Structure formats: C-alpha cells, structure tokens
C-alpha positions, 0 to 999 in steps of 0.5 A: 426794138422788140415790137408788141404787135405782129405785122401780119394782117390775116394770121387766121387765114390762108391765101388761096386764089388771091383771097384770104380764106379760112382753113377747112378744119379751123385750126391753128399753129402756135408760133413760139418766140424762142427767146421767150417761149411764149406764143408770138402769133397763131397762124392758120393750119392748112389741112390736105383739103386746103392744099387741094384747094391751093393746087386747084387755084394754081392749076386754073391760073396756069392752064386757064388764066393770063399768067403763062401767056403774059410776055416776060417783060409784063411778068417782070413788071410784077416782079419789080413791084414785089421787090419795091413792096419788100423794101417798103416792109423791111422793118416788119421782116425785121420784127418777125424774123427774130420773133420766130427763129431767133436771129438778131435784129441787126442781121434781120434788118440787114438782110431784109433790105436786100431781098427786094434786089432778088426780085429785080435780078429776075426781072432784069433777066426778062431782057437778057435771058434767051427763052427762045433759040433759033437754028436755021436749016436744021440738019433733020429737015425743015427750014427753021428750028426753035429751042423754046423755053416754057414754064414747067407748070405749077410749082410747089415751094417748100421753105424751112424756118431759118431764112424764109424770106430769103430762101423763098425769094429764089424760089418765087422770083424765077418761078414767076418770070418763067410764067409758072404758078406757085403754091408756097408752103411755109414752115409751121415754125416760121410762117411769117414771111409767107404772109408778108409775100401773100399780102405783097401779092394782094397789094400789087394785084398779082392775078388770082391763083398765081401765088398761093400761100399756106402754112402746114406740117408734115401730112399736108405738105406730103400731099403737096408733094404727092399731088398730080396737079403739081409739076415741080417741087422745089425744096429747101430743108433737111436731108431726111426730108429731101430724100422722102420727097425724092422718093415720092417725086420719083413715083410720078416723075415730078420735076425736083430742085433739092437744097438739102444739108451740109457739113462743110469744111474750113481748111486752114493752110499752114501759111495762114494766121491762126488768130485771123482764121479763128475771128473769121470762122467764129464770127460766121459760126454764130450767124443765125445761131449756127442754123445755116446749111452751108456753115463751116462747122468742120474746122480742119488744120494741121496737127501742129497747129490744132491746139493753137487754133482751138484756143483762139476759137475758144477766145473768140466765142468767149467774147460773143454775147448771147441774149435778146436778139432785139438787144443791140449788144447781142451777138447770137440769139436763141436756137429756133425751137426746143426740139432743135435745142435738144438735138444740139445738145445731144450732138455735144454730148455724143461728140464728148462721148466719142472722144472729143474734148469739150473745149468751150461752151456745150450748154445754157449760157449763165443767167439765161433761164428763159428761152432756147439759148445755147452757148457757141461751142468748140469741140476739139480733137474730133475724129473725122469719122465721129457723129459730130463730124458726119451729121449736120448738127444745125447749131453753133458747134464747131468741130476741130479736126487735125490733119497730118498734112495739107494733102490729108486736110484735102481728103478729110474735107472731101471725106463727107456725104455732103458737098455744099460749101467749103472755105480754104485759108491761105494767103496764096490766091493760086494755092487757094485756087488749086485747093478750091478745084479739088474740094468737092462742093458747090461753093468754095470760099477764100479766107472766110465763109462766102456764098453768093446766090446771085451766081448760083447756090447748091451742092454736090453729093447728098447736099442736093439736086440742082441750083438756086440763084442766078440764071441756073435758078431759073432753068429748073422752072423751065421745060425745053421744047423743040419746034421744027418749021418748014417755013419762018413765021412772019413774027420772026425776023430774017436772020441777020449774018451778025446775029447770035441765033437767039431771039426773045 
C-alpha cells in the first residue's frame, strides 16, 4: 500500500566525499507523483559547481585514496555489503519507484528484491575474472610479459528515470569492483534510488569519494560529461542525449558506454498460435507502462494473419486495469511525466494521420481524471516507414506491421536504425535459432520478451556502444596495460606446465 512518508533521509542534500552537503545554489527539484500529479518529494538540485565538487572528491579518492589499491577481494567485500543493504531496503525501493515513475508496486517490489544479486555477482568475479594474464618468453624480448587490467579511473554514471535502481547497479557494481570511483548523476524525475545508494554507501563505510551522488538537469549533467577529471562516462537514456554525449566525449577522447533506445520487433511466424503470441506480447507491453528501451513495440506478422493478431492484442489490452500503481488489481500504472504523456499522445495522432488504424486505446482511460494515465494502444496496418515504426515512443503503444512472407518479415525487422532487442515466435527451436542469427540486435528472445543482463545487454547500430551486465559489463571499466619484464618478480609464481597462464 502507498506510504505517507518518503523513505529518504537527506532529500535536501547531495552526497559528496562521504558527506551530505547542501547544493551551492540552495535550490531544489520537485519530484511529481505521476498518479496524483502532486509533489512526492523535493530534492537538492546540483549546480555545475556541485558537479565540480563531486568530481574533485572522486578524483582524489582515485588518485590518492586507498580504493584502487585495495585487492579485488577487499572491494568485493564492500559490494556484498551493498547487496545485503539493498535487500534490507526492498520495501523502501518499492515505495519510491511507483511514486516517481508509475510502475506498479508489485513489479517494483519483485524487481527490488533482485538488485542485491547484481552486487553479489560482480563480487564473485573478484575470484574468477583474469585481472592479470602472463606470457612467458614474449617474442618481442624479455622474460615475462603481463597483460594487466587496471581501473579506467573516475566514472560519470548517468541513469534515466524508468528503472534507476536496476540500471545504476550495472554501472556502480562493475565500476567499483574494477577499482574506479564514481559520480552518479540521477534523473530529476526519479532521484530516489540514488539517495538509497548514497545512504547505503554511508552505512557500509565506503571510503569517502568512492561513490558520490547528485541530482541535476541538463546543464550540470553536461558539465559532468565535459569535465576533464572524468575518465569515462556510462550513460543510459535517449538516442538524442546519447549522440550529444558521444560528441562531447569525442572532443577529449573520453571513454564511453552508451545504452540507448530501441524499436524492437516481435516477429510472429505462421506456425505460432496467434492468441498465445498476443497474450505474451501484450503482457510485456504494459510492463513499466511501456517505458522500456527494449520493449517489443513493433509486431510483425504475415498479412493473412494481421487482422487476427490485431484483434487478439486489442482483446488482451481490454482486460488490463489501468490505475493506482499501489492497487493490487492494477495491471498498468501511469506514464512517468506530463511531458512523456504528451509525447505518446502526439505519436499516436501522427500514426493515425500517416495511415495507421487505431484498433484499441489511444487516450485517457475512463474514470481517471487525475494522473498521467494512458490506455494501452494498438495501431494496425502500420507501414514500416511510418514515424511510429521508426521512432522510439517509450509508452504502451504497439504498431502491427504486415509482411508478405517470412523473408519479408525479417527484412522489416532489420529495417530500423536501432538494434537493441527482438523476439521470434515459433514452435520450432531450430527455426527460432536460424531467425535469431539473422536478426540484427543485441538480444533475441524466443516466444516472449526476454532479457538477461547477467549475460549481457546492449545494442547494434544506434542502440548504443558497448555492453552492460555480465563479464562484458566489467571490461569497459578497465584499461589494458602491457608490462614486459626481463625477470620474473618474486610475487609471481613459477609457471606450472598445467597452468592456463592467468593469475589473479
């Protein structure tokens, strides 16, 4: 149920160098509850001067502090403490998430219970990942060569508003394990998760400056990207913002990881049951009110089954209860912001103007006069060249596209500037594998929306640069250094013939 209190201890402050400090301007940001349109909490608004303070703290902690010089096992101990503290804060996170961006409480609570596992996963890599590899008698001379993987330095981590506590975990955990220090920049629409992480850093005794947390809008955020004291930016958000960050980073050759948008396709092959496909596609279309970068927002089906699938999707959406995210009966909450609601409305109107048929939804649900609510929506007979098929809507809107045959369906699925996610619906696993290998996206699911950040997450084409999650989500926070020595140092053991050549 909805709580009347906000589980944040210091909303009027920023977390810099291990302390709660007031912003230079003394200004604040009103965070609006999307289901009530009332102020949920007012938080500190960081200025460019505050960004400079946070970067200076992270820089000092990296250059002069103990953090990069701890062993990986020692840093892993802090990560495990973070994971345990997150598990103790599940109820708090489940209150904050719906109140800031409208996810249902049930979804928020379920996901909050998994976040601690991310920190444990990266802690486990301390004992399995090869941070140092040895090469005896290198051909270029010397007795021993070492490939040493060292922390990249100070990391600016910029997270969006839709799933902040989850997304920041895949930035903070690998960065800290690597030995980096972090300035976490939260979204002004959803800063609560950042405050929770700052409180946890304070609680577990993380050394000062290792994790700094600020909330800011575009100007100070850009200062973080431009700052010469920041070695790497890891960003999750829109394509437009990603392009801007990439351009700024290129000027100073800063390292970047960009997880951007998507226009992912559900490719329904002719052997698959239409009703089953519709039920699974519709269920995930309502997840986080469709505000998911990897959402299956294009549904591609052969022309002869197009109308049947449209009708089945409409029937599924008709059964979705839209309303208060803290009500257990609610299947979909509001859109996160008024600006985003207006954007979704414009896209639907544009889709119809460009020839699509509005098969279901398209407006405010009956009886909901307050809050940024929008019906789950089906657009039929969408041309793959139409605006709603090309641009990311970031809302509960499905565009159904007719294909001439299976080959044409694959062409349509790949005919996009994005390449984040796709799914293929077929009962034949061999056929599913063959199709998956032809789809140009970072993830391909089978018979449902699928994603697994423990393996890896990221996109082809304009969906981003690099990967998050898994072992590949650790590598961007490391720099490779080659060290060639004339003799073997005492701390390195003599190579056993059965050794694989790697050392901790």
